[in-house]
C-alpha positions as a Markdown table, in Angstrom:
| # | Residue | x | y | z |
|---|---|---|---|---|
| 1 | Met | 0.0 | 0.0 | 0.0 |
| 2 | Lys | 1.0 | 3.6 | -0.5 |
| 3 | Ala | 1.7 | 5.5 | 2.7 |
| 4 | Trp | 3.2 | 8.8 | 3.7 |
| 5 | Val | 5.7 | 8.5 | 6.6 |
| 6 | Ile | 7.8 | 10.6 | 8.9 |
| 7 | Asp | 11.3 | 9.1 | 8.7 |
| 8 | Lys | 13.3 | 11.6 | 10.7 |
| 9 | Ile | 13.0 | 14.8 | 12.7 |
| 10 | Ser | 13.0 | 17.8 | 10.4 |
| 11 | Asp | 13.3 | 21.6 | 10.6 |
| 12 | Leu | 10.3 | 22.9 | 8.6 |
| 13 | Thr | 12.0 | 26.3 | 8.2 |
| 14 | Ile | 14.5 | 24.4 | 6.0 |
| 15 | Glu | 12.7 | 21.2 | 4.9 |
| 16 | Asn | 9.5 | 21.6 | 2.8 |
| 17 | Gln | 9.0 | 17.9 | 2.0 |
| 18 | Pro | 9.1 | 16.3 | 5.4 |
| 19 | Leu | 6.9 | 13.3 | 4.5 |
| 20 | Lys | 8.1 | 10.5 | 2.3 |
| 21 | Leu | 5.8 | 8.4 | 0.1 |
| 22 | Ile | 6.7 | 4.7 | 0.4 |
| 23 | Asp | 5.3 | 1.3 | -0.1 |
| 24 | Leu | 4.3 | -0.6 | 3.0 |
| 25 | Pro | 2.7 | -4.0 | 3.4 |
| 26 | Lys | -1.0 | -3.9 | 3.9 |
| 27 | Pro | -1.6 | -4.4 | 7.6 |
| 28 | Thr | -3.3 | -7.5 | 9.0 |
| 29 | Pro | -5.8 | -7.1 | 11.8 |
| 30 | Lys | -5.4 | -9.1 | 15.0 |
| 31 | Glu | -8.2 | -10.3 | 17.3 |
| 32 | Gly | -10.2 | -7.3 | 18.4 |
| 33 | Glu | -9.0 | -5.1 | 15.6 |
| 34 | Leu | -10.5 | -3.7 | 12.4 |
| 35 | Leu | -8.8 | -3.2 | 9.0 |
| 36 | Leu | -9.9 | 0.1 | 7.4 |
| 37 | Lys | -9.7 | 1.3 | 3.8 |
| 38 | Val | -9.0 | 5.0 | 4.5 |
| 39 | Lys | -11.3 | 7.5 | 2.8 |
| 40 | Ala | -10.2 | 10.7 | 4.4 |
| 41 | Cys | -7.7 | 11.9 | 7.0 |
| 42 | Gly | -7.6 | 15.3 | 8.7 |
| 43 | Val | -4.3 | 17.2 | 8.9 |
| 44 | Cys | -3.4 | 18.6 | 12.3 |
| 45 | His | -0.7 | 20.8 | 13.8 |
| 46 | Thr | 0.3 | 17.8 | 15.9 |
| 47 | Glu | 1.8 | 16.3 | 12.8 |
| 48 | Ile | 4.2 | 19.3 | 12.8 |
| 49 | Asp | 5.0 | 18.7 | 16.4 |
| 50 | Glu | 5.9 | 15.2 | 15.5 |
| 51 | Ile | 8.0 | 16.2 | 12.5 |
| 52 | Glu | 9.8 | 18.9 | 14.4 |
| 53 | Gly | 10.5 | 16.7 | 17.4 |
| 54 | Arg | 8.3 | 18.3 | 20.2 |
| 55 | Thr | 6.3 | 15.0 | 20.5 |
| 56 | Pro | 8.5 | 12.7 | 18.4 |
| 57 | Pro | 7.4 | 9.2 | 17.4 |
| 58 | Pro | 9.2 | 6.5 | 19.4 |
| 59 | Thr | 10.4 | 4.8 | 16.2 |
| 60 | Phe | 10.8 | 5.7 | 12.5 |
| 61 | Pro | 9.3 | 5.5 | 10.0 |
| 62 | Ile | 5.8 | 6.2 | 11.2 |
| 63 | Val | 2.6 | 6.9 | 9.3 |
| 64 | Pro | 1.1 | 10.1 | 10.8 |
| 65 | Gly | -2.6 | 11.0 | 10.9 |
| 66 | His | -5.1 | 10.8 | 13.7 |
| 67 | Gln | -8.4 | 12.1 | 12.2 |
| 68 | Val | -9.2 | 9.1 | 10.1 |
| 69 | Val | -12.4 | 8.1 | 8.3 |
| 70 | Gly | -12.5 | 4.7 | 6.7 |
| 71 | Glu | -14.6 | 1.7 | 5.7 |
| 72 | Val | -14.1 | -1.6 | 7.6 |
| 73 | Ile | -13.1 | -4.2 | 5.1 |
| 74 | Glu | -12.1 | -6.8 | 7.6 |
| 75 | Ser | -13.4 | -7.2 | 11.1 |
| 76 | Lys | -11.9 | -9.3 | 13.9 |
| 77 | Gly | -14.0 | -7.5 | 16.5 |
| 78 | Ile | -17.4 | -8.3 | 18.0 |
| 79 | His | -19.6 | -5.2 | 17.5 |
| 80 | Ile | -18.5 | -3.5 | 14.3 |
| 81 | Asn | -19.1 | -5.4 | 11.0 |
| 82 | Thr | -17.5 | -5.2 | 7.6 |
| 83 | Gly | -18.9 | -2.3 | 5.6 |
| 84 | Thr | -19.3 | 0.0 | 8.5 |
| 85 | Arg | -17.9 | 3.5 | 8.2 |
| 86 | Val | -15.9 | 4.5 | 11.3 |
| 87 | Gly | -13.6 | 7.2 | 12.6 |
| 88 | Val | -10.3 | 6.9 | 14.4 |
| 89 | Ala | -9.1 | 9.6 | 16.7 |
| 90 | Trp | -5.8 | 10.5 | 18.5 |
| 91 | Ile | -6.5 | 7.9 | 21.2 |
| 92 | Phe | -5.4 | 4.6 | 19.6 |
| 93 | Ser | -5.5 | 2.5 | 22.8 |
| 94 | Thr | -4.8 | 2.6 | 26.6 |
| 95 | Cys | -4.1 | 0.0 | 29.2 |
| 96 | Gly | -7.8 | -0.3 | 30.4 |
| 97 | Lys | -6.7 | -1.2 | 33.9 |
| 98 | Cys | -5.2 | 1.8 | 35.7 |
| 99 | Glu | -7.0 | 4.3 | 37.9 |
| 100 | Tyr | -7.5 | 6.7 | 35.0 |
| 101 | Cys | -8.9 | 4.2 | 32.6 |
| 102 | Leu | -11.2 | 2.8 | 35.2 |
| 103 | Ser | -12.6 | 6.3 | 36.0 |
| 104 | Gly | -13.2 | 7.5 | 32.4 |
| 105 | Arg | -10.0 | 9.5 | 32.3 |
| 106 | Glu | -8.1 | 7.2 | 29.9 |
| 107 | Asn | -6.6 | 10.3 | 28.3 |
| 108 | Leu | -4.3 | 10.4 | 31.3 |
| 109 | Cys | -3.2 | 6.7 | 31.1 |
| 110 | Asn | 0.6 | 6.2 | 31.4 |
| 111 | Asp | 0.3 | 3.7 | 28.6 |
| 112 | Phe | -1.7 | 6.0 | 26.3 |
| 113 | Ile | -0.9 | 5.1 | 22.6 |
| 114 | Ala | -1.4 | 7.8 | 20.1 |
| 115 | Thr | -2.7 | 7.2 | 16.5 |
| 116 | Gly | -0.2 | 8.4 | 14.0 |
| 117 | Arg | 2.7 | 8.8 | 16.5 |
| 118 | Asp | 3.0 | 5.6 | 18.4 |
| 119 | Lys | 1.0 | 3.5 | 15.9 |
| 120 | Asn | 0.6 | 3.9 | 12.2 |
| 121 | Gly | -2.2 | 6.4 | 11.3 |
| 122 | Gly | -4.3 | 7.5 | 8.5 |
| 123 | Tyr | -1.9 | 9.0 | 5.9 |
| 124 | Ala | -2.0 | 5.6 | 4.2 |
| 125 | Glu | -4.4 | 3.6 | 2.0 |
| 126 | Phe | -5.2 | 1.1 | 4.9 |
| 127 | Met | -4.8 | 1.0 | 8.6 |
| 128 | Val | -5.7 | -1.1 | 11.6 |
| 129 | Val | -7.4 | 0.0 | 14.8 |
| 130 | Pro | -8.7 | -1.7 | 18.0 |
| 131 | Glu | -12.4 | -2.0 | 17.7 |
| 132 | Lys | -12.9 | -0.3 | 21.1 |
| 133 | Phe | -11.3 | 2.8 | 19.7 |
| 134 | Ala | -13.3 | 3.0 | 16.4 |
| 135 | Tyr | -16.4 | 5.3 | 16.2 |
| 136 | Pro | -19.3 | 4.8 | 13.8 |
| 137 | Ile | -19.9 | 7.9 | 11.7 |
| 138 | Pro | -23.4 | 9.3 | 11.2 |
| 139 | Glu | -24.7 | 9.4 | 7.6 |
| 140 | Phe | -25.2 | 13.2 | 7.9 |
| 141 | Phe | -21.4 | 13.8 | 7.5 |
| 142 | Ser | -19.4 | 13.0 | 4.4 |
| 143 | Asp | -16.0 | 11.4 | 4.8 |
| 144 | Val | -14.2 | 14.8 | 4.7 |
| 145 | Glu | -16.7 | 16.5 | 6.9 |
| 146 | Ala | -16.4 | 13.8 | 9.6 |
| 147 | Ala | -12.6 | 13.8 | 9.8 |
| 148 | Pro | -12.1 | 17.1 | 11.7 |
| 149 | Leu | -14.7 | 16.0 | 14.3 |
| 150 | Leu | -12.3 | 13.3 | 15.5 |
| 151 | Cys | -9.6 | 15.6 | 16.8 |
| 152 | Ala | -10.3 | 19.3 | 16.2 |
| 153 | Gly | -13.9 | 18.7 | 17.4 |
| 154 | Ala | -13.2 | 16.2 | 20.2 |
| 155 | Ile | -10.4 | 18.2 | 21.8 |
| 156 | Gly | -12.4 | 21.4 | 21.3 |
| 157 | Tyr | -15.3 | 19.7 | 23.1 |
| 158 | Arg | -12.9 | 18.6 | 25.9 |
| 159 | Ser | -11.6 | 22.2 | 26.2 |
| 160 | Val | -15.1 | 23.6 | 26.6 |
| 161 | Ser | -15.9 | 21.0 | 29.2 |
| 162 | Leu | -12.9 | 22.1 | 31.2 |
| 163 | Cys | -13.9 | 25.8 | 31.1 |
| 164 | Asn | -16.7 | 25.5 | 33.8 |
| 165 | Leu | -18.7 | 27.5 | 31.3 |
| 166 | Lys | -22.2 | 28.7 | 32.2 |
| 167 | Asn | -24.9 | 30.0 | 29.8 |
| 168 | Gly | -24.3 | 33.8 | 29.6 |
| 169 | His | -20.6 | 33.6 | 30.3 |
| 170 | Lys | -18.2 | 35.4 | 27.9 |
| 171 | Ile | -15.5 | 33.2 | 26.3 |
| 172 | Gly | -12.3 | 34.2 | 24.5 |
| 173 | Leu | -10.6 | 32.2 | 21.8 |
| 174 | Thr | -7.0 | 32.7 | 20.9 |
| 175 | Gly | -6.4 | 31.4 | 17.4 |
| 176 | Phe | -9.1 | 30.5 | 14.9 |
| 177 | Gly | -8.3 | 27.3 | 13.0 |
| 178 | Ala | -9.8 | 23.9 | 12.8 |
| 179 | Ser | -10.6 | 23.4 | 16.5 |
| 180 | Ala | -11.6 | 27.0 | 17.4 |
| 181 | His | -14.2 | 27.3 | 14.6 |
| 182 | Leu | -15.8 | 24.1 | 15.9 |
| 183 | Val | -15.6 | 25.4 | 19.5 |
| 184 | Leu | -17.4 | 28.6 | 18.5 |
| 185 | Lys | -20.3 | 26.7 | 17.0 |
| 186 | Leu | -20.4 | 24.3 | 20.0 |
| 187 | Val | -20.6 | 27.2 | 22.4 |
| 188 | Gln | -23.4 | 28.8 | 20.4 |
| 189 | Phe | -25.3 | 25.5 | 20.5 |
| 190 | Gln | -24.8 | 24.6 | 24.2 |
| 191 | Tyr | -24.7 | 28.1 | 25.7 |
| 192 | Pro | -26.9 | 30.3 | 23.4 |
| 193 | Lys | -26.7 | 33.3 | 25.8 |
| 194 | Ser | -22.9 | 33.3 | 25.8 |
| 195 | Glu | -20.8 | 35.6 | 23.6 |
| 196 | Thr | -17.5 | 34.5 | 21.9 |
| 197 | Phe | -14.6 | 36.8 | 21.3 |
| 198 | Val | -11.8 | 35.8 | 19.0 |
| 199 | Phe | -8.1 | 36.8 | 18.8 |
| 200 | Ala | -6.6 | 35.9 | 15.4 |
| 201 | Arg | -3.4 | 37.1 | 13.7 |
| 202 | Asn | -4.8 | 37.7 | 10.2 |
| 203 | Lys | -7.9 | 39.4 | 8.8 |
| 204 | Lys | -9.2 | 36.3 | 6.9 |
| 205 | Glu | -9.4 | 34.4 | 10.2 |
| 206 | Arg | -11.1 | 37.3 | 11.9 |
| 207 | Asp | -13.6 | 37.8 | 9.1 |
| 208 | Phe | -14.2 | 34.0 | 9.2 |
| 209 | Ala | -14.9 | 34.2 | 12.9 |
| 210 | Met | -17.3 | 37.1 | 12.5 |
| 211 | Gly | -19.1 | 35.3 | 9.7 |
| 212 | Leu | -19.7 | 32.3 | 12.1 |
| 213 | Gly | -21.2 | 34.6 | 14.7 |
| 214 | Ala | -18.4 | 35.8 | 17.0 |
| 215 | Lys | -19.2 | 38.9 | 19.0 |
| 216 | Trp | -15.8 | 40.5 | 18.3 |
| 217 | Ala | -12.7 | 39.5 | 16.5 |
| 218 | Gly | -9.3 | 41.3 | 16.8 |
| 219 | Asp | -5.6 | 40.9 | 16.4 |
| 220 | Thr | -3.7 | 38.9 | 19.0 |
| 221 | Thr | -2.5 | 42.1 | 20.5 |
| 222 | Asp | -5.8 | 44.1 | 20.4 |
| 223 | Lys | -7.7 | 45.0 | 23.5 |
| 224 | Pro | -11.1 | 43.3 | 23.5 |
| 225 | Pro | -14.3 | 45.1 | 24.6 |
| 226 | Ser | -14.9 | 42.8 | 27.5 |
| 227 | Leu | -13.3 | 40.6 | 30.2 |
| 228 | Phe | -13.7 | 36.8 | 29.9 |
| 229 | Asp | -15.0 | 34.1 | 32.2 |
| 230 | Cys | -12.9 | 31.6 | 30.2 |
| 231 | Ile | -10.3 | 31.6 | 27.4 |
| 232 | Ile | -9.4 | 28.7 | 25.2 |
| 233 | Asp | -6.1 | 28.9 | 23.5 |
| 234 | Thr | -5.6 | 26.9 | 20.3 |
| 235 | Thr | -2.3 | 28.4 | 19.1 |
| 236 | Pro | 1.2 | 26.9 | 19.1 |
| 237 | Ala | 2.6 | 30.1 | 20.5 |
| 238 | Trp | 3.0 | 31.8 | 23.9 |
| 239 | Lys | 2.5 | 35.5 | 23.0 |
| 240 | Pro | -1.3 | 35.2 | 22.6 |
| 241 | Ile | -1.6 | 33.5 | 26.0 |
| 242 | Val | 0.3 | 36.2 | 27.8 |
| 243 | His | -1.8 | 38.9 | 26.2 |
| 244 | Ala | -5.1 | 37.1 | 26.8 |
| 245 | Leu | -4.4 | 36.5 | 30.5 |
| 246 | Glu | -4.8 | 40.3 | 31.0 |
| 247 | Phe | -8.5 | 40.0 | 30.1 |
| 248 | Leu | -9.4 | 37.1 | 32.2 |
| 249 | Lys | -11.9 | 37.9 | 34.9 |
| 250 | Pro | -11.1 | 37.2 | 38.6 |
| 251 | Gly | -11.6 | 33.5 | 39.1 |
| 252 | Gly | -11.5 | 32.9 | 35.4 |
| 253 | Arg | -9.8 | 30.0 | 33.7 |
| 254 | Leu | -7.4 | 29.7 | 30.7 |
| 255 | Val | -7.6 | 26.3 | 29.0 |
| 256 | Ile | -4.6 | 25.5 | 26.7 |
| 257 | Asn | -5.8 | 23.3 | 23.9 |
| 258 | Ala | -2.5 | 22.0 | 22.6 |
| 259 | Ile | -0.3 | 18.8 | 22.7 |
| 260 | Arg | 2.8 | 20.9 | 22.6 |
| 261 | Lys | 3.9 | 24.6 | 22.3 |
| 262 | Glu | 6.6 | 25.8 | 19.9 |
| 263 | Ser | 9.7 | 27.5 | 21.4 |
| 264 | Ile | 9.9 | 30.4 | 19.0 |
| 265 | Asp | 8.5 | 33.0 | 21.4 |
| 266 | Thr | 9.1 | 31.6 | 24.9 |
| 267 | Glu | 10.7 | 35.0 | 25.8 |
| 268 | Tyr | 7.1 | 36.3 | 26.2 |
| 269 | Leu | 6.7 | 34.2 | 29.3 |
| 270 | Leu | 9.2 | 36.5 | 31.0 |
| 271 | Asn | 6.6 | 39.2 | 30.6 |
| 272 | Ile | 4.1 | 37.5 | 32.9 |
| 273 | Asp | 3.4 | 39.8 | 35.8 |
| 274 | Tyr | 1.8 | 38.1 | 38.8 |
| 275 | Pro | -0.7 | 40.9 | 39.8 |
| 276 | Lys | -1.6 | 41.6 | 36.1 |
| 277 | His | -1.8 | 38.1 | 34.7 |
| 278 | Leu | -2.4 | 35.6 | 37.5 |
| 279 | Trp | -3.6 | 37.1 | 40.7 |
| 280 | Met | -7.3 | 37.1 | 41.8 |
| 281 | Glu | -7.5 | 33.3 | 41.5 |
| 282 | Lys | -7.0 | 33.0 | 37.8 |
| 283 | Glu | -6.4 | 29.5 | 36.7 |
| 284 | Ile | -4.5 | 27.8 | 33.9 |
| 285 | Lys | -5.6 | 24.3 | 32.8 |
| 286 | Ser | -4.0 | 22.1 | 30.1 |
| 287 | Val | -5.8 | 19.7 | 27.9 |
| 288 | Ala | -4.2 | 16.2 | 27.7 |
| 289 | Asn | -5.3 | 14.1 | 24.7 |
| 290 | Val | -9.0 | 13.0 | 24.5 |
| 291 | Thr | -11.2 | 10.3 | 26.0 |
| 292 | Cys | -13.4 | 7.9 | 24.0 |
| 293 | Ala | -16.4 | 9.7 | 25.5 |
| 294 | Asp | -15.1 | 13.1 | 24.1 |
| 295 | Val | -15.1 | 11.6 | 20.6 |
| 296 | Thr | -18.5 | 9.9 | 20.8 |
| 297 | Asn | -20.1 | 12.9 | 22.6 |
| 298 | Phe | -18.9 | 15.4 | 20.1 |
| 299 | Ile | -19.9 | 13.4 | 17.1 |
| 300 | Ser | -23.4 | 13.1 | 18.5 |
| 301 | Ile | -23.6 | 16.8 | 19.3 |
| 302 | Ala | -22.2 | 17.8 | 15.9 |
| 303 | Glu | -25.0 | 15.7 | 14.3 |
| 304 | Gln | -27.6 | 17.5 | 16.5 |
| 305 | Met | -26.1 | 20.9 | 15.6 |
| 306 | Lys | -26.4 | 20.1 | 11.9 |
| 307 | Phe | -23.1 | 22.0 | 11.5 |
| 308 | Lys | -20.5 | 20.9 | 9.0 |
| 309 | Pro | -16.9 | 22.0 | 9.4 |
| 310 | Glu | -15.3 | 24.4 | 7.1 |
| 311 | Ile | -13.0 | 22.2 | 5.0 |
| 312 | Gln | -10.0 | 22.6 | 2.7 |
| 313 | Cys | -9.4 | 19.4 | 0.8 |
| 314 | Tyr | -6.0 | 18.1 | -0.5 |
| 315 | Ser | -5.5 | 15.1 | -2.6 |
| 316 | Phe | -3.5 | 12.3 | -1.0 |
| 317 | Lys | -0.5 | 13.2 | -3.1 |
| 318 | Lys | -0.5 | 16.7 | -1.7 |
| 319 | Ala | 0.1 | 15.7 | 1.9 |
| 320 | Asn | 3.3 | 17.8 | 2.2 |
| 321 | Lys | 1.6 | 20.9 | 0.9 |
| 322 | Ala | -1.1 | 20.5 | 3.5 |
| 323 | Ile | 1.5 | 20.2 | 6.2 |
| 324 | Met | 3.4 | 23.3 | 5.0 |
| 325 | Asp | 0.3 | 25.3 | 4.6 |
| 326 | Ile | -0.4 | 24.8 | 8.3 |
| 327 | Lys | 3.2 | 25.7 | 9.1 |
| 328 | Lys | 2.8 | 28.9 | 7.1 |
| 329 | Trp | -0.5 | 29.7 | 8.9 |
| 330 | Lys | -2.5 | 29.3 | 5.7 |
| 331 | Ile | -5.6 | 28.2 | 7.7 |
| 332 | Lys | -9.3 | 28.5 | 7.3 |
| 333 | Gly | -11.2 | 25.8 | 9.1 |
| 334 | Ala | -9.8 | 22.3 | 8.8 |
| 335 | Lys | -7.5 | 20.6 | 6.2 |
| 336 | Val | -8.3 | 17.1 | 5.1 |
| 337 | Leu | -6.5 | 14.6 | 2.8 |
| 338 | Val | -8.9 | 12.9 | 0.4 |
| 339 | Phe | -8.2 | 9.4 | -1.0 |
């Protein structure tokens, strides 16, 4: 089968073809696993974190991709039959036995296995997945529409759930890409009296946010018209976080929706002033991975919302272009590889 792989750590300021297209044997499912013919796979900034070494694969080469939609062509599971369309998310498997797995917090499992980093993912014609970590996709969504729900949507859902948001609260979003545009629609659906304010670095993203119903959209250094009960950060940088903390209400919470942060602007952390940015019981919370419930819950809610993600499609052979477009901040909604 044809597959794109990461075969080494690369500097994307120098390398613009970080993925290599190779032939790999078609995988064979074991007991409890499904073999999928991949139909679509979302492209995520986490792939860049893998390529640049912030969350490196344990071995090379590895097939990236963790927002996978495919058809089951061989089932060695119990509940999902051949012909079923399923999705695969970042969570490939966990131990199932630890205190976290037994309490519905399998995202914190020490043996968490990530799709497309620790196990081969969806930048390939075929892949295998444990049945327990495959999610049936509603007919309402096409393959490409479903792909972003599996990571951008699921981790956005988890971020909102960690906000302690109440209807009528004001929420800020730093960055407005794949996850943030789904968060905005989720907040509108679940908290219709709440207002969403967006910080984004370019006018196209700000216009996109306003078109989806944001109350306000400004640059990452602009002063917003209101203080926020909660802020969700979806950027790979630190500067927007430091700026946004100034506008968090007393007792408010900043939720960082990222697997890793880039190191290009860590000097901004030296600008944090305790009375200005952190005092008055402000909180900072990180998001670690996703649970199975995050994925299934968001897929269900997205179907109820009848909202389809904004999509930019790339043919399978354009995987490197999709990666580099994210690196260059050429973002509107979600990017998806089409097979």
